[in-house]
C-alpha positions as a Markdown table, in Angstrom:
| # | Residue | x | y | z |
|---|---|---|---|---|
| 1 | Arg | 192.9 | 2.3 | -41.8 |
| 2 | Pro | 192.9 | 6.1 | -41.9 |
| 3 | Pro | 195.9 | 7.7 | -43.6 |
| 4 | Tyr | 196.8 | 9.5 | -40.4 |
| 5 | Glu | 196.1 | 8.7 | -36.8 |
| 6 | Gly | 196.3 | 10.6 | -33.5 |
| 7 | Ser | 194.7 | 13.6 | -31.9 |
| 8 | Ser | 193.3 | 16.3 | -34.1 |
| 9 | Phe | 196.4 | 18.4 | -33.6 |
| 10 | Glu | 198.7 | 15.4 | -34.4 |
| 11 | Ile | 196.7 | 14.7 | -37.6 |
| 12 | Met | 196.8 | 18.3 | -38.7 |
| 13 | Asp | 200.6 | 18.3 | -38.2 |
| 14 | Gln | 201.0 | 15.0 | -40.1 |
| 15 | Ile | 198.9 | 16.3 | -43.0 |
| 16 | Lys | 201.2 | 19.4 | -43.2 |
| 17 | Asn | 204.5 | 17.6 | -42.8 |
| 18 | Asp | 204.2 | 14.0 | -43.7 |
| 19 | Asp | 203.1 | 12.0 | -46.8 |
| 20 | Pro | 200.6 | 9.2 | -46.0 |
| 21 | Thr | 201.9 | 5.7 | -46.0 |
| 22 | Pro | 201.5 | 4.1 | -49.5 |
| 23 | Pro | 198.7 | 1.5 | -49.2 |
| 24 | Ser | 201.0 | -1.1 | -50.8 |
| 25 | Glu | 203.1 | -1.0 | -47.7 |
| 26 | Leu | 200.2 | -2.0 | -45.6 |
| 27 | Ala | 198.6 | -4.7 | -47.9 |
| 28 | Glu | 199.4 | -6.5 | -51.1 |
| 29 | Leu | 198.0 | -4.1 | -53.7 |
| 30 | Pro | 198.9 | -3.1 | -57.2 |
| 31 | Pro | 201.1 | -0.1 | -57.5 |
| 32 | Lys | 198.4 | 1.8 | -59.3 |
| 33 | Val | 196.4 | 1.8 | -56.1 |
| 34 | Asp | 199.2 | 3.9 | -54.5 |
| 35 | Asp | 199.1 | 6.3 | -57.4 |
| 36 | Ile | 195.4 | 6.8 | -57.2 |
| 37 | Leu | 195.1 | 7.2 | -53.5 |
| 38 | Leu | 198.2 | 9.3 | -53.0 |
| 39 | Thr | 197.0 | 11.6 | -55.7 |
| 40 | Ala | 193.6 | 11.9 | -54.1 |
| 41 | Leu | 195.2 | 12.6 | -50.7 |
| 42 | Ala | 197.8 | 15.1 | -51.9 |
| 43 | Thr | 198.2 | 18.1 | -49.7 |
| 44 | Asp | 198.7 | 20.6 | -52.5 |
| 45 | Lys | 195.6 | 21.2 | -54.5 |
| 46 | Gln | 197.4 | 21.2 | -57.8 |
| 47 | Asp | 198.7 | 17.7 | -57.1 |
| 48 | Arg | 195.2 | 16.3 | -56.6 |
| 49 | Tyr | 192.6 | 15.3 | -59.1 |
| 50 | Glu | 190.9 | 18.3 | -60.6 |
| 51 | Asp | 187.6 | 16.6 | -60.8 |
| 52 | Val | 186.0 | 13.5 | -59.2 |
| 53 | Leu | 185.4 | 12.1 | -62.7 |
| 54 | Leu | 189.1 | 11.8 | -63.2 |
| 55 | Leu | 189.4 | 9.9 | -60.0 |
| 56 | Arg | 186.5 | 7.7 | -61.0 |
| 57 | Asn | 188.1 | 7.0 | -64.4 |
| 58 | Asp | 191.4 | 6.0 | -62.8 |
| 59 | Ile | 189.6 | 3.6 | -60.5 |
| 60 | Gln | 187.6 | 2.2 | -63.4 |
| 61 | Asp | 190.8 | 1.7 | -65.4 |
| 62 | Leu | 192.4 | -0.1 | -62.5 |
| 63 | Phe | 189.4 | -2.5 | -62.1 |
| 64 | Asp | 189.3 | -3.1 | -65.9 |
| 65 | Ser | 193.0 | -4.1 | -65.9 |
| 66 | Leu | 192.6 | -6.7 | -63.1 |
């Protein structure tokens, strides 16, 4: 499901004021999935991945560890 739901205005407000629900609260997932997705969805640019390759590497590491 999308990290935020509602009208465009409601979604913009949620992005500004709320953290997305960690995926592990919605399904049985390893905690590393939360780390990866919440980093990718971070509101502040400095909290997100600097490059898509870093995101890819974390996803690859996750799959390699399973």
